[in-house]
N, C-alpha and C positions, 0 to 999 in steps of 0.2 A: 291967483298964481301968475307970475310974470311970464311974458312971452318967451324969454330965453329958456327958462326952466321947462316950460311946456315943450319947446323944441328939443331940449336935451332928453326929456322923457321919451319923446317920439323917436328920436334917432337911436336911443338905447334899445328901444323895443324892436326897431328895424334891424339893428345889429344882432339881437338875439334870434330874430327870425332867419337872418342870413346864415348864422352859425348852425341853426337847427337843421339845415338842409344836408350838412355833411354826414350826420348819423343816418339820415334816410338813404343817402348814396351808399354808405357802408353796408346798410342792411340789404339793399338791393343787390350789392356785389357779393353778399355772403354765400348764396347758392353756388355761384361760379367759383368763389374762393374755396368752398368745401370740396368741389369736384377736382380743382387743381391740387388741393392738399392730398386727396385720395390717390390721385395719379402719382404724385411725388412719393407717397408711401409705397405704392405698388412698384414703382420704378426702382426704389431703394432695395426692395425685396428681390427684384429681377437681377439687379447688379450683384447682390450678395450671392444669389444662387449661381449666377454665371461665374463668379470668382471661385466658388466651391467646385463647379463643374470643370473649370480650368485646372484646378489642383488635382482633381480625379483623373483627368486626361493625362496629366504629367505622371501620375502614379502608374497608370496603365502603360505608358511609354517606357517607364523605368523597368517595369516587370517584363515587358516584351524584350527589352534590351538584355535583361538578365537571362531570359530564356535562350536568346541567341548565344550568349556566352556559355550557358550550360550545355547547349547542343554541341558547340565547338569542343567543350571539355569532354563530352562523351565520345566524340570522334577521336580525340587524342588518346583517351583511355583504350579505345578499340585498337588503335595502332600499337600502343604499348603492350597490350595483351598478347599480340603476336610475337613480341620479343621477350616474353617472360622466361626467366631461367630458373627461378627458385619459387618454392611454395610461399615464402614470405612476401615476395613481390606480388604474387597472385592474390593473396589475402588483402594486401594494401590497396591494390587496384580495384578489387571487388567492393571493398568498403567505400572507396572514393566514388565508384560508379553508383552504388546504392544511395549515397548521400546526394549525389547530383540528381538522380531520378526523383528522390523525395522533394528536392528543391524545385524541380520542374513541375511536379504535381501541385505543390503549394502555389507556385507562381501562376499556373493555369487556373487554379481555383480562385486566386486573388483577382486575376484579370476578369473572370466571370462575374465575381461579386462586384467589382468596380464598374463593369459595363452595365450591370443591372442598376446600380446606384446612379450612374451617369444618365441612363435612360429616364429614371425617375426625375432627376433634376431637370432634364430637357423638357419633359412633359409638364413639370411645374412651371417652367419658364414660359412655355407655350400658353398655358392657361392664364397666367398673369398678363402676358402680352395681349391676349384676347380681351381681357378685362380692361386693360389700358386703352386699347383701340375703341372699345365700347364707351368708355368715359370720354374719350376725345370727341366722339360723335355727339355725345350729350352736351359737351362743352360748346360745340358749335351752335346748337339750338339755344342753349342758355345764354351764351354770349350775345346773340342777336337780341334776345329779350331784354337782357341787362342794359345793353347799349341804348336801346329805345327808351327804357324807363329812366336811365340816368340822364339822357338828353332832356326829357320832359322836366325832371327835377331841376336841372341846371338852368333851364329856361325860366322856371318859376323863381329860382334864386336870382337870376339876372334882373327880373322884373322888380323884385324887392330892392336889389342893389341900385337900380335906376331911381327908385323912389327916394332912397337915401341920398344919392348924388343930387337930386333935385332939391331936397330939403337943405342940404349943406350949402347950396348956392344962396339960399335966403338967410342963412345964419351969420352971426358975427364970427369972423374967423378966429378971433382971440378965444372965444368960448369953445369953438370946435377944437382948437389946439389944446386948451385946458382939459377938455373931455378926453381927447386921445391920449394925453399923458397919463390920466387915471386909468384908462382902458388897457394900457400896456401891461399893467399888473393886476387890475381888478377884473379884466375881461368883461363878461356879461353881467357883472354886479357893480358896474361903475356908477349907475344911478339907481338908488334904492329908496324904498318908502320907509317911513318910521312905523314900527309896530310896537304898541304898548310902551312908547317912549324909548324904544331901543332902535339902533341902526339896523336896517335890514341886511346889511352886509357883514358886519363883524359881530352883530347881536349884543353889543355892549350898550348899556343904558346911557342916555345923554342927559345932561343937566337941564333944569327947567328953563333957563335963559335961552339956550340953543333950541330947545324944543319949541319955545314960544316964537323964536325968530323964524324957524322953518314954517310954522303955521301962519304967522302974520306978515313976515317980511317979503318984499319983492326982490330981495337979493338972492343970489345962489349961495346956499349954505352947505358946507361940507362937514362930515363927521369929524369931531376933534380927535377921535381915536384911530380911525383908519384912513380918513381923507376922502371917502366916497361922497358923491353928491347926494344930498337928502331932499326928499319931498314928502308932503303930507298926502297919504293915500286917500283919505276922506275927501279932501278938496278936489283931487283928481277925479274921483268918482262923481 
């Protein structure tokens, strides 16, 4: 196997290793992400309950305003009662007074019901906010641990990256440029081995001539179907 192909295999393996660190970082961050997600869910519940509580408070205020209006109405009825001249007027005022008192009773009952509901909402909000505070405390501890682990992983990643940079300096820049063009679309399958006379990238069988060239030639051979760089696994082993 020629020197350039050996270097391409090596740099492709280093790129794979560099990329493998990202899933590790993501996995380390998962615990913190889960806590943040739980907090976000709880906060959404708190906001929803607070909006409902706000609507309840408005309803209570409306009923209290209505009570004030009804109280004024009863005062007016009391004044009119002193000026009654006919039995018809007396019955009309009595009916109006009875209706106003029924509305007052209903408004008071509704205010009591709404205040109970409001208290329940406020208690629920308090419980959820306590949970959020507990989550935030947990996040502080987890964040410290995550930052430490991520830092270690990034240091390892940088070491591999430095190996790659060192290797690149020893390689033909035209070959590096050729490899990078393939890597733009093939990612970590830019340099692949032949398995059972098929490309290890697109898995399409290659003809005998190209297969023979890959095994025997010192040139860099690409797959005629997908354009990936090919090498013989057995020779590498």
